[in-house]
C-alpha positions as CSV (number, residue, x, y, z in Angstrom):
1,M,10.2,1.2,-41.1
2,S,12.2,0.7,-38.4
3,C,13.8,4.1,-36.7
4,Y,17.0,2.1,-35.2
5,I,18.4,1.6,-39.4
6,R,19.6,5.3,-38.7
7,H,22.0,4.7,-35.9
8,L,23.8,1.9,-38.1
9,K,25.3,4.3,-40.8
10,G,28.4,3.0,-39.6
11,I,27.7,-0.6,-40.1
12,F,26.7,0.1,-43.1
13,E,29.8,2.0,-44.6
14,E,31.8,-1.0,-43.6
15,A,29.5,-3.7,-44.8
16,G,29.9,-1.8,-48.4
17,I,25.9,-1.6,-48.5
18,E,24.5,1.8,-49.7
19,L,21.0,2.2,-47.7
20,T,18.3,2.5,-50.5
21,P,14.7,2.8,-50.1
22,A,14.5,-0.7,-52.3
23,N,16.7,-2.8,-49.7
24,K,15.7,-1.0,-46.6
25,K,13.0,-3.5,-45.6
26,E,15.4,-6.4,-46.7
27,I,17.9,-5.0,-44.2
28,D,15.7,-4.4,-41.3
29,R,14.3,-8.4,-41.8
30,T,18.2,-9.6,-42.0
31,L,19.0,-7.4,-38.6
32,H,15.9,-8.8,-36.9
33,R,16.8,-12.2,-37.8
34,M,20.4,-11.6,-36.4
35,A,18.7,-10.4,-33.5
36,G,16.9,-14.0,-32.8
37,I,13.9,-11.1,-32.7
38,E,10.6,-11.4,-34.6
39,Y,10.2,-9.0,-37.2
40,K,8.8,-5.5,-36.7
41,N,9.4,-5.8,-32.9
42,C,12.1,-2.8,-33.6
43,P,12.3,-2.0,-29.7
44,A,13.4,-5.5,-28.7
45,A,15.8,-6.0,-32.3
46,W,17.6,-2.3,-31.6
47,A,17.7,-3.3,-28.0
48,Q,19.8,-6.4,-29.0
49,L,21.6,-5.3,-31.5
50,K,22.9,-2.3,-29.5
51,Q,24.3,-5.3,-27.1
52,Y,25.9,-6.8,-29.8
53,L,27.3,-3.3,-31.4
54,A,29.1,-2.8,-28.0
55,D,31.1,-6.1,-28.5
56,E,34.0,-5.5,-31.2
57,Q,33.8,-9.4,-32.4
58,K,29.8,-9.3,-32.7
59,R,29.9,-5.8,-34.8
60,R,32.5,-7.7,-36.9
61,E,30.0,-10.5,-37.0
62,I,26.9,-8.4,-38.0
63,V,29.1,-6.6,-41.0
64,I,29.7,-9.7,-42.1
65,K,26.7,-11.2,-42.2
66,L,25.0,-8.0,-43.5
67,R,27.6,-8.3,-46.9
68,E,26.7,-11.7,-47.2
69,A,22.6,-11.3,-46.9
70,L,22.7,-8.4,-49.2
71,K,25.0,-9.8,-52.3
């Protein structure tokens, strides 16, 4: 499982998502898709996500997309 997930606690809180063992893999796959990175390439996904998180508009988009993906 992606080690970067732990760094996204604030994003999950904003999105109203409780990270559980049952949904962790789905969240990881969703984040890889958002980053445009092939699943399981965690270093590349994290590098892209860090860039997105530095931009407030893109950060909000991630929160919205996570909410929608995990309804």
